[in-house]
N, C-alpha and C positions, 0 to 999 in steps of 0.2 A: 429313356428311360436305361437304366443300366443295368446291366445282368448282375446276377448276386454273385457274390464267390463260393465256390462252390463247398460241400461240407467236409470237413477233414484236411483242404489244403490252409497249411496254415503255420505258426510254430510248434507244432507237434503239444502231447496232453500236461498240461500243465500238474496233474494229478500223479501221472506216471515222473515228472522231471523230479518233485518233491520227492516222491516214494526212492527212487534212484539212487538223489542226495542220499535221503537218508539213510540209507541202505547201506551204500559207500562209508558214511561215517561209520556206523555200526559195525561193518566189519574191518575199519581201521583198529576202531578203539578198542573191539574185541580182541585183534591181533596184538594190538599192543599191552592188555590187557594180560594176555595168556603168555606172550615174551617176560616181561614184568614179572608175573608172579610164579613163574616158570625157574627164571633166575633168582627169586627170594627165596624159593625154596629150595633151589641146589646149594645155593649159597649156606643155606639155615641144615641142610645134612650134612655139609662137610663139615661147618664147625662145628655140629656135635659128633660126625667122626672124627676131628682133629681130639677133640673133647676127648674122646675114647681113647683115641692114641698114646692123649697125656697120661691118663692113667695108669694104662698097659705100660709106659713109659716111667712112671714113680714107683708100680710094682716090680719093674726090671730091676730100678734103682736098687730101692731095699733087697733084693735077692741076688745082689752080686755082693762077693766074698772075695779075699785072698788068703789063700793059706799057707801054714809057713814053712810049706814045701815050693814058696814061692810062681805057685800055681792059683789058675783063674778059676773061683767056683759059682754057679749058679746053683739055686734053688728053685726052679720055677713051678714046685708044684700047687702055687696059692694062683696064680695068673692062668688067662683062658685059657681051655680046655682045645681052643682053634689053633691054638701055637703048636701042640703036639700032634696034631694031623698032617702030614704032608700034603705040600700045595693048597692049605687050606685058604689062603689071601689074607692070613695076619701072620707078620712075620717080627722076630726079634734078633738082633744082631751088635755082638761088642767087638771094637778094633779097638787094638793095642797102638798107643802115640806114641811118642817120646823119644830115646835113642831106639831101641828095637821097634819099631813100628810093625803092626802087623794086623793086617785085614782078615775080618771074621773070626778074631781070636776065640771067641767063642759065638755059635746062633744055635737058632731056633730049628726045632726039630719041622717046625712047616717049611724049612727051606730046601729041608734036602741035602742036596746036592748042590745047592745054586749058591752064589754068595753076592749082598745087595753089594753095589759099585757107586758106594757112597761119596759124594763131591768133598775136595778138600777142606777140612775146617777152619770156620773164619778163626778172625784174631782176635773178635769179642763175638758175643751172644747176645741176642735181644735181654732186654729185663726181666721177660719171663723165665728166660732160664735154657731157654730151650727153640731150637729152631726148624722152620716146618717147610718144607719142600719136597717138589714132585721129582719120581726116578721111574726106572724101567726094570724090571724084574730079567731071569734068560730067556724068557718068550715073551719078551715085548710087551709085558701087561703094565698099564700103568699104575704107581703105586703113589700112595700117599705117606710122608714120613715126616717125624719128629725125632730130632737127635737131640742131646744135650753132654757138655763133657762128665766126666766124675774122675773125682781123684780119693780111692780109698784109703785111710788113715793109718794106713800101714805104712812104715818107714821105706822098705823095698821097694811098696806098690807104686807101678808104672800109671801114668794117666790113662785115665779109659774115654772112650766115645760108644754111647750105647744111642742106638737108632732104632723104633719100631716104624713098622711099614705095616701096611693095609691095601689088598690091590680094591682101584677105585672103581670096579666094580660095585663093591657095595652101597654105591652111591647111584651107580645108573640103574639099579634093578629098582627102587622105590622113586629114583625120580621117572623112569618109565612108568609107575603105575599112577602116580601123579598127573604125569603131563596127560595121559587116559580118561582119567577123570577128569579134570580141569577142560579140555577140549568137550567133553560129554556137556558138560556142566554151562560151558560159555554157548555150546551149540545151541541148545536148548535155550540161555538166555536172548541171544542173538537169534531166535525163532521168534521167541516170546515181543520182542521189542521190534521186529518188523510187523509183526503181526501189530502192535499197537500200533504203533505208527501207518498200518494201512486203516485202522480203526478210527486213528487220529482226524486223519487225512478225508475219509471220509465225513466224518463229522464237520468238520473246518469247511470242508468243499460245498457241502449242502446248501448253504445260503445263494449260493452260485448258480446252482441248481434252479432254487426257486427264483433267481432273478432268472433267470431263461424263461423259466415258462411265461413267469409275467408279460415279460415283454414279446414270447409267443402270441400269449392272448392280444397283446394291443397290434400288433401286426395283425392279427387274424379278426382282429374290429370287437373283438369280446369285452374289451377295456380300453379305456381313455389316458388310463395311467397305473405307474405302477403302485400295487398295494402291498402290503404284508409287513413283519416286523424282519430286519434285519441288524447285524451286529454293527456295532457303532464304526468299524472299520466299513463297511459297504453301505452305510449308510449316506455319505455324501455323496456318492454315487450315483444312487439310487435319486437323490434330491435334482442331480444333475439332467437325469436322464427324465425326470416328470418335467423339468423345466424347460427343458429343450421339447418334450411333447406338446407343453402348455405355448410356448412360441412357436410350435409349426405349427398347432390348430390359430391360434393368432391369427400369423400371417397367412392361411387359407380361407379364414373371416374374413380379414381385410381385401385380400383381393376378389374375394365372392361380392365383398360390398362395393367394391371399385368398380368390376366389370358391370354390376347393378346399375352403379349411377352412372358410367358410361353409355350404355343401353340405353337407360331413361333420357341424355341429353341429347344423343343424336338422333335415337326414335324422336323425339318431340320435335325438333324443326321438319324432319324428314314426313312426318307425318303434318305439320303445315303445307308444307310444300305440293303433298299428294291431295291434300283435300283442298287448296286453290288450285291446280291445274284441273281437279276433277270437274270443275264449275265451265272451265272452260272446252270449247272444241279448236280443234288444228291441229299444225303438225310439233309448235312448241309447248301446248299443253301435254300432247302424248310422249315428246321425248321427255319431258321431264318427270310424268308415271313413270317412263319405262326405265330412268335412271333414279326415282326414287325409290323403286324396287330393288335393283338392281342392288344398290348402296345398302339396303335394309340385309339385303340377303349376305352381303359382303360384311358388315358390320356383326350378322349374326355369327358368321361361319368364325371367323376371326377371335369371337368375346368366346365361342367355346372353345376354338382351339388353345386360349387361353387359361380359361377355367379348367381345362381338363390337365394342362402342365401344372394348374397349384398344385390339384388334386391328388396330383401323382407322389409328387413328392410332402406328402401329409400320409399320418398313421392315424391310424384305430380310424379312419373311415369303411362303412358297412353300410351297405344298401341291401334288403331282403329283395327278392326279383319278384315273386307270384304277385303281390299285390299291386307292382306298378305295370306289370303284364295283364292283367285283370281291366286295371282302371284303362289302360291304352285300348284295350279290345273294344272297350266300352265305347269308349269317344270314336275311334275308326267305326265303331257300326253305326253310329249316329248321324256319324261323316257322311257316310256311301250309304245311306239308308235310300236313296232315290235308285240305285242302283240291285238292291235285296240282297247282298251279297252277307254270306257269314262269316264271324270271325271266331275262330275258335282258339280253346287252348288246349293242349292235348292231353289226354288223359294218365302219358307217362311222366308229363311235367314235375319238376323235380322242386322242394323248398330250396334254396342256395342264397349266399349272401356275394354281392358281387362289392368288391373293394374297389370304391370310389363312390362319386356325387350320385345323388339321386337325380339332379338334374341332366346331367350327363346320360344316365339311362335312359332317361324318357326321351333325350337326342339319338341315340341310338338306336333303340327299338322304334320307335315315333317314326322317323323316315323309313326305316325297313318295311315297317308293316303298314305304312302307307303308300310305301311304292307297290308292295303285293296288291293290294287294295284297287290302285288304277288300273292292272292287268288282270285283275282274277276275275273267271267269270261267274261262279258262283261262293266259292270258297275259299278262307285263307287261315292255314293253321301254322301254330307258334309252340314252337317243345323249348323247352330248358331242361340239361341235364350239368352232370357235375363230372371231371375225367381231372382227378387229382387235384390240382391247382389253380384249374382252369375250367370256366362254364362255356357250355359249350350251347346257343341259343340258332334253335332254325323257324327260320320262314319260311311255306311253303305255298304257292297259290298255285290254282288249276287253270293260270289263263295260258295264251300261246306261247310263252318261254320264247328264250333266245339262244340265237348259236351260241357255237361254244365259239366259236373263233372272236365273235363280239362284247363275250361276258367281260373282259379285263377291259374294253374300253368305258363301258358305263361307271367306272369309278371315277373316269378322269374330269376333270375338274370342267363345265360351261358344257358335256356335252349329253344329248339327248337323243336318244335313239329312235323317239318315233314324237317325234313334231307335233301330231296331233294332241298329247296328254298337258296338262297344262306342268309348268315348274320350268326352272330355269339350269338342270343338270348340276345343281351345287349338293344337293340333297345324301346324293353316295358320298361324295367327296366328304366332306363333312363325316360322313360315317366311316369313313378310312380313314380319315386324317387324328380322330378321338380315337379309333382303336386303335392304331398304332402308338399314339401316344402314352395309352394304359399300357402297353407293352404285348395287346392283344391284334387278333386278325381278322381282316373279314374278307369272304372269294361266293360267288355264284358258281352255281350247278343246276344242275337237273333234278327236276321234286320229283316226288313219284306220286306226284298227282295230276300230274303232265307238263306243269309252267316250269316255273323259277323256283328254286329256291335259294335263299341267301342262308350261308350259314356265320356266325357271327362269335366270336371266340375271344372273353375277358378273363382277368384275372381274378378268381374267387379267394375271399376272406377266410 
């Protein structure tokens, strides 16, 4: 019987894999959304600032005049008040072009003592009539600027270039506020999505927990098939499980039937030979009787092994132990009635279920109790208890006991420590073989009653 795979050894948690995968996807999606929304908002407020600068540029164009004295005049009273505040972050500047170029021929008070270093004017301007570019002021602050050419109607007026610029800090501050609010909102969204995924996984994997409980019930012999309502994705798996369980039970039943048929087929001619030899006297009939008895024991031994091997591979087997024990004790009481022995079930005996065939349980306990009855002086006490997944049977007698050095030999096939007792030394070997086939164990110890204690461990259901 192969050892079961220890729990926890495998490919890890499916729930954890799905949750981590969903969490990674949520984080990536939220990060991408945050990046995209921030860029969209930045583009939006940049366009708004550009539109405001164009308005200021239009107002500046309307405020420019060329005096009869040949001087440039700017009436900035109707323009933004920030243009009159030094280093406010909003500036305008007028450059004189033509034969006598002059940078900053006029400028806003907000520039104070600075001059905007504008790039050379292009040969042509875009269709909207102004050009947008970025530059830096004297303090190396980045500015967003718009500029357009202007030709006043006076004959002696030179060509001009008008520029309005604003510090990009006007963009950075609302962008930073928006980013903080965006991250807080998306963080709450990510937490909500992660919680939703966890709840969804809990609901989605609940049928697997039901399937596991149903399989455990089959293993404990509490059910013979998987019952319950399962999602359509799991229903084929449940059907296959039930099909395998049904086939397994059918195989065990066929093995049991074949074992019975073989036993009947072999025992019938052996019985005929034994009856024929019993009517004759002499060496040959005696030899036939001995060989027939040996053949019967060998057939019983190997059939018991085959039956147990088939039962071990089956699922859903379960045999309550107390009722078979009571039946065996009543049988042994009658079998050893001539010696006036008492066969007792201990008061501490617990009800439990053996994970195997009832016939094998009778074979195992029957051999142990019968062997104890052969050696007992007056009492045989049988007890049973459960230790986790193991049943522990003890059979005590008050006989002479067996020395510790010889206790292991009594389980060897054909060994009979006391030739005065009937038997061929096969009973305890059958017990050990069946117990080990089921994954159990049997051993001999000293008994509290003064004789021998046989301890049998078998799997519990």
